[in-house]
All heavy atoms as an XYZ file, in Angstrom:
780
protein
N     238.718    159.806    119.789
C     238.798    159.757    118.375
C     240.232    159.890    117.967
O     240.908    160.808    118.355
C     238.020    160.806    117.744
C     237.960    160.714    116.292
S     236.578    161.669    115.688
C     236.915    161.613    114.012
N     240.761    158.902    117.070
C     242.171    158.957    116.695
C     242.465    160.171    115.749
O     241.571    160.549    115.000
C     242.449    157.707    115.958
C     241.125    157.022    115.735
C     240.063    157.770    116.622
N     243.627    160.659    115.860
C     243.978    161.809    114.985
C     244.290    161.310    113.537
O     244.378    160.126    113.320
C     245.198    162.543    115.517
O     246.303    161.719    115.424
N     244.431    162.245    112.681
C     244.710    161.895    111.236
C     246.091    161.199    111.147
O     246.216    160.303    110.367
C     244.718    163.210    110.439
C     244.883    162.989    108.991
C     244.462    164.193    108.140
N     244.833    164.084    106.795
C     244.080    163.397    105.953
N     243.057    162.766    106.260
N     244.473    163.374    104.628
N     247.024    161.676    111.943
C     248.394    161.092    111.911
C     248.286    159.582    112.383
O     248.957    158.796    111.790
C     249.286    161.875    112.799
C     250.715    161.421    112.756
C     251.577    162.357    113.564
N     252.946    161.939    113.335
C     253.923    162.817    113.437
N     253.682    164.044    113.812
N     255.155    162.392    113.212
N     247.505    159.295    113.351
C     247.370    157.904    113.831
C     246.667    157.068    112.769
O     246.979    155.871    112.595
C     246.643    157.944    115.165
C     247.405    158.395    116.280
C     246.542    158.434    117.567
O     245.279    158.535    117.516
N     247.257    158.450    118.707
N     245.703    157.710    112.120
C     245.037    156.954    111.016
C     246.088    156.526    109.897
O     246.042    155.481    109.374
C     243.866    157.785    110.385
C     242.641    157.832    111.243
O     242.524    157.014    112.204
O     241.870    158.819    111.090
N     246.892    157.490    109.521
C     247.816    157.286    108.479
C     248.857    156.268    108.955
O     249.243    155.345    108.109
C     248.536    158.527    108.054
C     247.738    159.520    107.300
C     248.543    160.809    107.048
C     247.227    158.960    105.980
N     249.268    156.281    110.230
C     250.216    155.351    110.741
C     249.515    153.962    110.707
O     250.181    152.966    110.350
C     250.700    155.697    112.190
C     251.667    154.806    112.816
C     252.956    154.782    111.935
C     251.943    155.210    114.197
N     248.353    153.868    111.109
C     247.557    152.612    111.175
C     247.485    152.044    109.694
O     247.649    150.802    109.504
N     247.103    152.874    108.733
C     247.027    152.409    107.376
C     248.356    151.875    106.822
O     248.441    150.953    106.080
C     246.448    153.478    106.482
C     244.939    153.795    106.657
C     244.546    154.984    105.854
C     244.173    152.543    106.181
N     249.421    152.672    107.149
C     250.781    152.288    106.674
C     251.149    150.945    107.217
O     251.577    150.059    106.540
C     251.803    153.343    107.136
N     250.889    150.664    108.521
C     251.138    149.399    109.131
C     250.279    148.295    108.454
O     250.794    147.133    108.163
C     250.935    149.413    110.634
C     251.903    150.162    111.413
C     251.446    150.275    112.934
C     253.318    149.556    111.364
N     249.091    148.610    108.186
C     248.159    147.605    107.576
C     248.635    147.189    106.144
O     248.740    146.063    105.812
C     246.753    148.189    107.489
C     245.656    147.229    106.909
C     245.480    146.074    107.818
C     244.396    148.007    106.669
N     248.974    148.224    105.350
C     249.513    147.899    104.002
C     250.811    147.205    104.039
O     251.048    146.308    103.263
C     249.622    149.228    103.188
C     248.309    149.798    102.808
C     248.093    151.172    102.894
C     247.255    148.985    102.428
C     246.868    151.683    102.540
C     246.041    149.512    102.039
C     245.841    150.897    102.086
N     251.746    147.569    104.949
C     252.993    146.820    105.087
C     252.801    145.392    105.416
O     253.405    144.537    104.734
C     253.857    147.550    106.166
O     254.010    148.892    105.859
C     255.234    146.847    106.218
N     251.900    145.128    106.344
C     251.648    143.773    106.721
C     250.955    143.013    105.538
O     251.345    141.818    105.247
C     250.715    143.711    107.920
N     250.072    143.656    104.856
C     249.420    143.021    103.696
C     250.497    142.745    102.532
O     250.408    141.638    101.993
C     248.294    143.861    103.182
N     251.315    143.683    102.335
C     252.340    143.446    101.268
C     253.230    142.272    101.698
O     253.625    141.461    100.840
C     253.108    144.723    101.071
C     254.003    144.599     99.843
C     254.740    145.897     99.556
N     255.849    146.047    100.534
C     256.123    147.188    101.138
N     255.389    148.253    100.902
N     257.103    147.206    102.011
N     253.664    142.289    102.928
C     254.522    141.165    103.448
C     253.826    139.824    103.267
O     254.373    138.857    102.843
C     254.943    141.452    104.836
C     255.883    140.398    105.370
N     257.155    140.251    104.852
C     255.709    139.468    106.301
C     257.709    139.195    105.545
N     256.795    138.754    106.377
N     252.554    139.788    103.640
C     251.829    138.464    103.612
C     251.681    138.112    102.141
O     251.864    136.902    101.779
C     250.455    138.710    104.233
C     249.698    137.368    104.306
C     248.410    137.512    105.103
N     247.501    138.548    104.569
C     247.236    139.717    105.231
N     247.763    139.905    106.462
N     246.412    140.566    104.742
N     251.406    138.981    101.174
C     251.303    138.689     99.798
C     252.596    138.198     99.277
O     252.650    137.147     98.486
C     250.846    139.893     98.979
O     249.627    140.366     99.564
C     250.693    139.574     97.529
N     253.698    138.802     99.628
C     255.027    138.438     99.169
C     255.290    137.005     99.585
O     255.814    136.190     98.862
C     256.103    139.375     99.683
O     257.369    138.936     99.280
N     255.078    136.675    100.881
C     255.225    135.311    101.338
C     254.431    134.292    100.624
O     254.828    133.228    100.286
C     254.988    135.306    102.880
C     255.375    134.039    103.566
C     255.271    134.090    105.039
N     254.214    135.104    105.405
C     254.113    135.649    106.599
N     254.958    135.321    107.547
N     253.193    136.516    106.874
N     253.156    134.693    100.426
C     252.267    133.882     99.646
C     252.766    133.635     98.213
O     252.727    132.489     97.737
C     250.805    134.519     99.575
C     249.827    133.677     98.894
N     249.343    132.509     99.360
C     249.189    133.927     97.741
C     248.486    131.984     98.582
N     248.337    132.826     97.579
N     253.204    134.616     97.549
C     253.804    134.531     96.269
C     255.022    133.589     96.222
O     255.182    132.755     95.331
C     254.168    135.857     95.622
C     252.984    136.668     95.296
O     251.869    136.166     95.214
O     253.126    137.877     95.031
N     255.865    133.674     97.244
C     257.001    132.799     97.338
C     256.579    131.397     97.506
O     257.214    130.513     96.868
C     257.893    133.204     98.544
C     258.697    134.485     98.241
O     258.868    134.827     97.062
N     259.165    135.096     99.302
N     255.576    131.175     98.255
C     255.066    129.763     98.468
C     254.479    129.205     97.167
O     254.794    128.115     96.780
C     253.970    129.727     99.506
O     254.455    130.376    100.761
C     253.488    128.402     99.804
N     253.766    130.044     96.459
C     253.245    129.606     95.159
C     254.413    129.286     94.169
O     254.364    128.397     93.442
C     252.275    130.652     94.589
C     250.968    130.713     95.294
C     250.101    131.881     94.824
C     249.742    131.815     93.398
N     248.796    132.917     93.035
N     255.401    130.172     94.127
C     256.464    130.072     93.221
C     257.246    128.779     93.558
O     257.680    128.048     92.685
C     257.383    131.350     93.355
C     258.353    131.437     92.127
C     259.072    132.777     92.213
N     258.269    133.968     92.404
C     258.366    134.731     93.455
N     259.219    134.477     94.448
N     257.583    135.800     93.568
N     257.448    128.519     94.851
C     258.170    127.329     95.279
C     257.353    126.064     94.816
O     257.964    125.096     94.343
C     258.320    127.294     96.826
C     258.976    126.083     97.326
N     260.345    125.796     97.117
C     258.457    124.990     97.939
C     260.580    124.564     97.628
N     259.500    124.091     98.190
N     256.043    126.098     94.978
C     255.248    125.064     94.514
C     255.310    124.825     93.046
O     255.346    123.646     92.602
N     255.358    125.878     92.305
C     255.492    125.821     90.845
C     256.818    125.157     90.458
O     256.844    124.360     89.598
C     255.253    127.181     90.215
C     255.137    127.246     88.728
C     253.916    126.457     88.244
C     255.054    128.684     88.315
N     257.909    125.586     91.057
C     259.197    125.013     90.782
C     259.237    123.549     91.011
O     259.777    122.738     90.243
C     260.283    125.741     91.526
C     260.638    127.104     91.051
C     261.719    127.744     91.891
C     262.021    129.113     91.487
N     263.091    129.736     92.272
N     258.628    123.118     92.179
C     258.534    121.730     92.593
C     257.799    121.008     91.497
O     258.180    119.849     91.141
C     257.960    121.624     93.989
C     257.848    120.263     94.460
C     259.249    119.611     94.726
O     260.111    120.278     94.972
N     259.293    118.338     94.662
N     256.693    121.535     91.117
C     255.859    120.873     90.029
C     256.636    120.664     88.758
O     256.528    119.625     88.133
C     254.581    121.705     89.797
O     253.883    121.169     88.718
N     257.389    121.725     88.336
C     258.232    121.641     87.146
C     259.316    120.516     87.299
O     259.529    119.770     86.348
C     258.904    122.959     86.831
C     258.038    123.968     86.266
N     257.754    123.976     84.911
C     257.304    125.007     86.780
C     256.912    125.022     84.649
N     256.604    125.613     85.741
N     259.875    120.417     88.449
C     260.939    119.357     88.752
C     260.233    117.973     88.610
O     260.841    117.084     87.992
C     261.520    119.504     90.067
C     262.706    120.483     90.070
C     263.456    120.405     91.449
N     263.468    121.768     91.922
C     262.901    122.248     92.993
N     262.248    121.487     93.758
N     262.981    123.546     93.252
N     259.079    117.880     89.203
C     258.395    116.552     89.198
C     257.962    116.153     87.737
O     258.066    114.996     87.372
C     257.232    116.566     90.128
C     257.533    116.661     91.580
C     256.298    116.894     92.455
O     255.239    117.060     91.917
O     256.549    116.894     93.781
N     257.501    117.097     87.004
C     257.166    116.877     85.643
C     258.357    116.494     84.825
O     258.299    115.545     83.973
C     256.495    118.110     85.031
O     255.401    118.525     85.770
C     256.082    117.870     83.591
N     259.493    117.200     84.955
C     260.701    116.825     84.273
C     261.207    115.346     84.594
O     261.615    114.661     83.772
C     261.847    117.868     84.572
N     261.108    115.047     85.877
C     261.479    113.713     86.360
C     260.575    112.644     85.670
O     261.039    111.545     85.232
C     261.490    113.595     87.851
N     259.287    112.932     85.617
C     258.336    112.017     84.991
C     258.653    111.854     83.502
O     258.667    110.735     82.929
C     256.923    112.467     85.214
N     259.034    113.051     82.777
C     259.368    112.966     81.384
C     260.658    112.124     81.177
O     260.705    111.366     80.272
C     259.599    114.334     80.877
C     258.293    115.087     80.674
O     257.196    114.484     80.736
O     258.401    116.363     80.512
N     261.647    112.331     82.058
C     262.882    111.471     81.961
C     262.589    110.102     82.066
O     263.140    109.228     81.345
C     263.853    111.965     82.980
C     264.466    113.367     82.700
O     264.252    113.776     81.528
O     265.094    113.959     83.627
N     261.778    109.753     83.062
C     261.456    108.290     83.271
C     260.711    107.700     82.180
O     261.005    106.616     81.646
C     260.631    108.168     84.583
C     260.433    106.716     85.007
C     259.723    106.578     86.308
O     259.618    107.630     87.044
O     259.224    105.488     86.639
N     259.775    108.445     81.546
C     259.053    107.978     80.433
C     260.008    107.780     79.167
O     259.899    106.770     78.514
C     257.863    109.020     80.062
C     256.955    108.454     79.039
C     255.743    109.373     78.757
N     255.925    110.792     79.041
C     255.413    111.403     80.147
N     254.812    110.764     81.082
N     255.606    112.708     80.267
N     260.928    108.747     79.022
C     261.878    108.625     77.982
C     262.761    107.322     78.164
O     263.058    106.641     77.201
C     262.760    109.855     77.902
C     263.745    109.793     76.850
N     265.019    109.369     76.951
C     263.654    110.185     75.504
C     265.669    109.429     75.833
N     264.881    109.889     74.927
N     263.189    107.069     79.332
C     264.006    105.938     79.679
C     263.288    104.585     79.352
O     263.823    103.725     78.750
C     264.486    105.952     81.116
C     265.422    107.032     81.362
O     266.033    107.636     80.409
O     265.707    107.344     82.616
N     261.983    104.624     79.751
C     261.235    103.403     79.496
C     260.980    103.169     78.079
O     260.996    102.010     77.541
C     259.895    103.424     80.278
C     259.935    103.401     81.778
C     258.659    103.575     82.444
C     260.532    101.984     82.168
N     260.758    104.227     77.385
C     260.558    104.103     75.832
C     261.926    103.546     75.206
O     261.784    102.697     74.312
C     260.161    105.528     75.232
O     259.025    105.995     75.899
C     259.962    105.354     73.719
N     262.993    104.136     75.635
C     264.265    103.644     75.089
C     264.484    102.118     75.419
O     264.867    101.374     74.512
C     265.469    104.433     75.635
C     266.757    103.825     75.296
C     267.249    103.831     74.015
C     267.498    103.214     76.300
C     268.427    103.191     73.759
C     268.713    102.581     76.051
C     269.180    102.512     74.726
O     270.390    101.974     74.452
N     264.172    101.760     76.672
C     264.375    100.347     77.038
C     263.449     99.462     76.248
O     263.870     98.345     75.796
C     264.191    100.078     78.492
C     265.261    100.809     79.403
C     264.845    100.710     80.860
C     266.571    100.111     79.216
N     262.232     99.896     76.001
C     261.343     99.085     75.161
C     261.857     98.921     73.757
O     261.860     97.808     73.236
C     260.003     99.743     75.206
C     258.836     98.896     74.678
C     257.435     99.505     74.767
N     257.188    100.037     76.107
C     256.926    101.343     76.317
N     256.906    102.238     75.402
N     256.731    101.759     77.543
N     262.401    100.017     73.229
C     262.891     99.978     71.853
C     264.214     99.084     71.805
O     264.313     98.232     70.876
C     263.378    101.339     71.407
C     264.069    101.411     70.069
C     263.475    101.370     68.853
C     265.457    101.272     69.873
N     264.487    101.349     67.882
C     265.682    101.198     68.479
C     266.581    101.169     70.735
C     266.983    101.184     67.878
C     267.843    101.120     70.202
C     268.005    101.093     68.793
N     265.019     99.195     72.795
C     266.258     98.385     72.867
C     265.921     96.907     72.947
O     266.580     96.070     72.293
C     267.105     98.769     74.080
C     268.566     98.169     73.959
C     269.334     98.550     75.135
N     268.798     97.816     76.311
C     269.326     97.862     77.461
N     270.349     98.651     77.730
N     268.840     97.164     78.451
N     264.960     96.577     73.725
C     264.563     95.114     73.894
C     263.963     94.563     72.607
O     264.154     93.479     72.246
C     263.563     94.983     75.039
C     264.321     95.186     76.366
O     265.533     94.987     76.492
N     263.549     95.491     77.378
N     263.226     95.409     71.908
C     262.582     94.970     70.618
C     263.659     94.882     69.519
O     263.472     94.094     68.591
C     261.482     95.951     70.169
C     260.321     95.902     71.051
C     259.295     97.006     70.677
O     259.618     97.920     69.932
N     258.099     96.933     71.216
N     264.688     95.684     69.612
C     265.791     95.634     68.499
C     267.044     95.064     69.041
O     268.098     95.382     68.577
C     266.011     97.071     68.060
C     264.790     97.680     67.446
O     264.388     97.338     66.374
N     264.080     98.631     68.166
N     266.939     94.043     69.922
C     268.134     93.433     70.482
C     268.809     92.592     69.431
O     268.180     91.952     68.571
C     267.760     92.516     71.695
N     270.183     92.530     69.443
C     270.905     91.632     68.522
C     271.469     90.500     69.229
O     271.746     90.533     70.426
C     272.104     92.535     67.916
C     271.498     93.609     66.938
C     272.616     94.269     66.219
N     272.520     95.654     66.645
C     273.558     96.486     66.731
N     274.740     96.070     66.388
N     273.358     97.765     67.031
N     271.750     89.455     68.556
C     272.279     88.172     69.092
C     273.689     88.466     69.591
O     274.499     89.277     68.985
C     272.306     87.134     67.949
C     272.585     85.803     68.549
N     273.811     85.276     68.725
C     271.696     84.806     68.982
C     273.706     84.060     69.274
N     272.417     83.758     69.390
N     274.040     87.896     70.738
C     275.372     88.200     71.272
C     276.481     87.847     70.378
O     277.588     88.454     70.358
C     275.419     87.169     72.546
C     274.027     87.006     72.876
C     273.197     87.071     71.596
N     276.411     86.831     69.472
C     277.422     86.481     68.499
C     277.621     87.605     67.521
O     278.741     87.900     67.118
C     277.095     85.182     67.784
C     277.097     83.925     68.715
O     277.673     84.059     69.834
O     276.490     82.938     68.336
N     276.533     88.217     67.056
C     276.643     89.356     66.164
C     277.382     90.536     66.868
O     278.289     91.149     66.265
C     275.257     89.779     65.727
C     275.322     91.108     64.906
C     274.526     88.670     64.925
N     277.041     90.780     68.130
C     277.701     91.905     68.793
C     279.227     91.646     69.002
O     280.033     92.473     68.794
C     277.091     92.102     70.193
C     275.675     92.556     70.122
C     275.066     92.577     71.590
C     275.574     93.942     69.563
N     279.567     90.324     69.289
C     280.925     89.970     69.408
C     281.748     90.174     68.128
O     282.873     90.642     68.081
C     281.129     88.514     69.961
N     281.119     89.763     67.008
C     281.714     89.911     65.695
C     281.919     91.371     65.351
O     282.957     91.725     64.834
C     280.840     89.225     64.624
N     280.990     92.284     65.718
C     281.150     93.639     65.453
C     282.283     94.259     66.228
O     283.014     95.059     65.778
C     279.781     94.375     65.786
C     278.737     94.135     64.707
C     277.381     94.795     65.140
O     277.155     95.152     66.326
N     276.475     94.892     64.185
N     282.360     93.782     67.553
C     283.422     94.336     68.316
C     284.809     93.937     67.784
O     285.764     94.697     67.717
C     283.361     93.742     69.750
C     282.362     94.575     70.634
C     282.558     94.178     72.069
N     282.395     92.712     72.376
C     281.225     92.118     72.617
N     280.114     92.850     72.646
N     281.146     90.823     72.837
N     284.923     92.631     67.357
C     286.187     92.232     66.757
C     286.559     92.973     65.544
O     287.678     93.350     65.312
C     286.059     90.674     66.455
C     286.173     89.769     67.672
C     286.069     88.325     67.298
C     286.073     87.471     68.471
N     285.872     86.047     68.125
N     285.561     93.222     64.645
C     285.800     93.966     63.453
C     286.227     95.433     63.726
O     287.193     95.889     63.112
C     284.493     93.962     62.557
C     284.562     94.756     61.305
C     285.659     94.290     60.345
O     286.075     93.127     60.444
O     286.147     95.047     59.549
N     285.574     96.058     64.663
C     285.956     97.366     65.042
C     287.374     97.376     65.600
O     288.211     98.277     65.197
C     284.987     97.885     66.104
C     284.591     99.235     65.899
C     283.505     99.841     66.870
N     282.992     98.933     67.839
C     281.781     98.378     67.914
N     280.983     98.550     66.909
N     281.397     97.614     68.889
N     287.742     96.449     66.367
C     289.102     96.427     66.915
C     290.123     96.121     65.847
O     291.239     96.795     65.831
C     289.220     95.357     68.051
N     289.846     95.293     64.900
C     290.741     94.998     63.756
C     290.968     96.299     62.944
O     292.032     96.613     62.521
C     290.107     93.904     62.906
C     291.139     93.406     61.767
C     290.437     92.472     60.852
N     289.366     93.119     60.143
C     289.519     93.926     59.075
N     290.671     94.266     58.603
N     288.452     94.482     58.433
N     289.835     97.051     62.683
C     289.970     98.168     61.879
C     290.821     99.279     62.574
O     291.639     99.912     61.978
C     288.556     98.837     61.605
C     288.418     99.419     60.275
C     287.022     99.800     59.934
N     286.009     98.880     60.269
C     284.868     99.193     60.962
N     284.672    100.422     61.328
N     284.035     98.245     61.253
N     290.618     99.390     63.950
C     291.401    100.386     64.692
C     292.933     99.998     64.676
O     293.788    100.805     64.431
C     290.906    100.520     66.156
C     289.569    101.146     66.094
C     291.846    101.189     66.975
C     288.808    101.154     67.368
N     293.177     98.672     64.847
C     294.598     98.258     64.788
C     295.212     98.534     63.453
O     296.436     98.842     63.372
C     294.718     96.728     65.189
C     294.618     96.460     66.671
C     295.025     95.076     66.984
N     294.339     94.021     66.171
C     293.209     93.441     66.556
N     292.673     93.768     67.693
N     292.619     92.613     65.806
N     294.506     98.277     62.379
C     295.037     98.431     61.057
C     295.332     99.953     60.763
O     296.303    100.304     60.109
C     294.159     97.892     59.971
O     292.973     98.651     59.836
N     294.436    100.812     61.257
C     294.718    102.251     61.123
C     295.924    102.664     61.930
O     296.633    103.560     61.410
C     293.462    103.045     61.647
C     292.238    102.931     60.720
C     291.031    103.575     61.369
O     291.155    104.147     62.484
O     289.951    103.555     60.786
N     296.183    102.122     63.012
C     297.397    102.488     63.792
C     298.631    101.744     63.298
O     299.697    102.017     63.814
C     297.121    102.198     65.263
C     296.093    103.034     65.916
C     296.005    102.761     67.362
C     295.026    103.678     68.073
N     294.971    103.414     69.455
N     298.487    100.720     62.440
C     299.631    100.018     61.939
C     300.099     98.963     62.938
O     301.290     98.562     63.010
N     299.256     98.454     63.833
C     299.584     97.471     64.844
C     299.321     96.068     64.276
O     298.194     95.779     63.838
C     298.843     97.703     66.083
C     299.189     99.062     66.660
C     299.123     96.643     67.157
C     298.263     99.420     67.904
N     300.250     95.172     64.233
C     300.035     93.810     63.789
C     300.348     92.814     64.877
O     301.312     92.906     65.643
C     300.986     93.548     62.591
C     300.716     94.432     61.444
C     301.576     94.002     60.273
N     301.368     94.943     59.218
C     301.914     94.805     58.062
N     302.641     93.790     57.778
N     301.609     95.719     57.107
N     299.516     91.798     64.979
C     299.669     90.648     65.905
C     299.891     91.081     67.374
O     300.694     90.546     68.093
C     300.806     89.749     65.492
C     300.669     89.332     64.093
C     299.693     88.477     63.564
C     301.449     89.632     62.963
N     299.808     88.315     62.283
C     300.954     89.016     61.870
C     302.535     90.448     62.746
C     301.446     89.080     60.596
C     303.126     90.524     61.528
C     302.506     89.875     60.452
N     299.164     92.185     67.739
C     299.163     92.616     69.133
C     300.471     93.305     69.537
O     300.716     93.546     70.779
N     301.294     93.672     68.585
C     302.591     94.371     68.947
C     302.440     95.858     68.988
O     301.294     96.347     69.096
N     303.563     96.495     68.882
C     303.604     98.002     68.855
C     303.374     98.465     67.501
O     303.528     97.776     66.526
C     304.961     98.498     69.397
C     305.087     98.143     70.838
C     306.385     98.801     71.332
N     307.454     98.013     70.711
C     308.730     98.015     71.177
N     309.052     98.749     72.236
N     309.643     97.307     70.606
N     302.972     99.762     67.370
C     302.781    100.399     66.077
C     304.055    100.342     65.241
O     305.145    100.435     65.767
C     302.390    101.813     66.359
C     301.930    101.771     67.801
C     302.635    100.758     68.474
N     303.918    100.202     63.914
C     305.043    100.269     62.983
C     305.664    101.621     63.056
O     305.022    102.589     63.118
C     304.601     99.865     61.639
C     303.992     98.460     61.389
C     303.451     98.347     60.034
C     305.061     97.430     61.689
N     306.986    101.632     62.838
C     307.668    102.889     62.836
C     307.462    103.543     61.440
O     307.611    102.883     60.437
C     309.217    102.722     63.040
C     309.456    102.130     64.415
S     309.000    103.243     65.746
C     310.117    104.587     65.552
N     307.115    104.724     61.427
C     306.901    105.497     60.162
C     308.172    106.076     59.791
O     308.883    106.795     60.509
C     305.817    106.525     60.355
C     304.478    106.060     60.809
S     303.773    104.954     59.624
C     302.877    106.067     58.634
N     308.666    105.815     58.523
C     309.857    106.416     57.995
C     309.501    107.716     57.262
O     308.531    107.850     56.583
C     310.563    105.460     56.958
O     309.654    105.215     55.960
C     311.005    104.231     57.712
N     310.290    108.799     57.536
C     310.055    110.097     56.960
C     310.892    110.242     55.660
O     311.986    109.891     55.490
C     310.287    111.195     57.962
C     309.998    112.505     57.315
C     309.483    110.959     59.235
């Protein structure tokens, strides 16, 4: 018959092993949960991208309109900088 000391030692080893196994199990569950969150975030990003592309295709503008907008934007920027006919900025007198 085992002594009381051996019983306590046996119980201590049993609880230590059980705690270690539970910890490992928790880590595995936590890892799975993180992976699930990553996959959900990736699916949300993809859904957002597809929604944006659908909107962009439905609201597409004619290439001539886009070219005119680019020219107007460039003309406005040049006038703000004081650049005429593709040259350098005008010298500001103080």
